[in-house]
Steps between C-alpha positions, in 0.01 A plus 500: 500500500617751759863417430442537128352845555781589730765422237300668224499835679854454619656442159553734204265284279270200497760301315757577770247379755455176303868450514528586875224259583649225293845554659396541859187294533562251223148557365422572136251781464483690161500877503133526380383304801715710731335809357151353550575400856653833585204693347262284703673549835594865442135563407381356834759719687389813305131427565569472883696820482212684324253369773742619776538835328120548472453410856766742617322783304157398636643517852637847433175621348298366787714680756572178698884524478660640805839673496661483844851633427673280760830421325803709477682531168401569145291309253630548145267461197623536146333462155619518145382408142696302236399412148435131396483390134181297430344324203207726470467854370301766689278763336803707412675203338763439779574160631660641821321489830600651831560266793464685828723377773467576876735437781464525883756467778579656835800614693464180722601326174811697417849397619741792530887479540814711434753377243876518546489863378254598762216540248162402618352215299167313506321189380119448486468150651122459424248666258180415336429565134165534314476494120208586285466552129208748461361832617593692813139463631552128543866498589450742795269234664796243488753758629277601784438136606881448491556809707257376761676162519833700541363692793349819349313683773704350776821691434548857628638606164432398142714609201392449146778539232429526127602664179217744532275349236148660512323167566724430791457851646116463484521145656713625793254785563200260499631201695809625691413849606722490809803393309790723412514475122863538379595568140794271424801732509690326238215484257463874554870542415452308177220738404723794587778371279261424213357847517848662526627316189207633301535847652864539413497306172709209643793743583666311781690809625168657567243235583710294733582769762154647463332165581739425783417834652126436470521152648720607786261784578199263498683256734544787746134573470547821317204460263409867505850586372460241234154634387646838480779379276248322276247790490635630161462161331157387654308562185790421259439168295824326430564292199499121565430546874182380663608638843345829628736531792327802645166325509659168615658665806197715569267203511727313739590783751355302785710196400861637467605627838800280483706661782216430739452141378869415538502659852219272598684201351270440206603340180470750208550261209288235341779258446316220665206499257729554201677186611163331549413581138815316384437197719124456460449613137810545287705193591208273407270675266700755306772284336578534133206422275252421785128588447228398731133435532390730794350221701815291471721785590282575805525146613874504491527844657271395794717181555821706477361765742415225754839325454707817555290599791561176680137413484504193279375264772230722648377659182563232232514156652236531762233658270573253226469199737171655632385533142589135435321377807187695408494358154539141640211549741282622208579207279 
């Protein structure tokens, strides 16, 4: 059953999992059975994750968690949301739900080297993911538990990188008040370019140099200059543009001191969580024509998060075997 669940989350469809099991293990298991087995095991894993998340929040609320900052280096925490198509409509008639993904890793788990051009490169050798389809008030418990496992409170520095979404900003303020929250520089540049296109009516000769000037200034931590440039437009509504750039930058002034961040050696981009969204969600659950029951999607996402985090044995196999032993003793 564990191998069945592993292949189900590791393939692009249940049918592909059926083919893989038949080819590798020489066992015939139809795709409906694979789905049921995967839902069952994934459900057990998700239930355990929810219990651990509740315990972490209870420990925080009770004040029994100590935070001796005894390790050098930086703990990185990232979070992002991505849409998932389901079989059920919400009150507004939409079938799309947001899956919230979190990721935790530290500088101890980053390998740095220089390529033949002398450019510094890096690779994250270990990270832990948490995935949750639902509101931020529940997701934050899972991310906090993940951060504790990753060493939150023991590192001298904590950095939280995000796209600046309001729900993430509130979560950082509540659970990680000592963290330096960094607005993803590349996401900021996307918003600058989107705003510039609307401002200059898609005239490349005008919007491209203007956007580059704004982005370069922000990377040099010249936010005051940028806000002065935007002052004449701060109350101007642009057609087909949802970005209020003046307000967006003003709301994130504490999170865009990029010159200082780079001097300290911090990452300023959320590429790791963007990659995580592709690996955990999109590669398996956002293929052409796919629609999911929420509980089925959560089961798959929980298993994929454990597999990609290198926690299959400790967080999937062991809990499932304990579940089976408990069931056998009660029979």
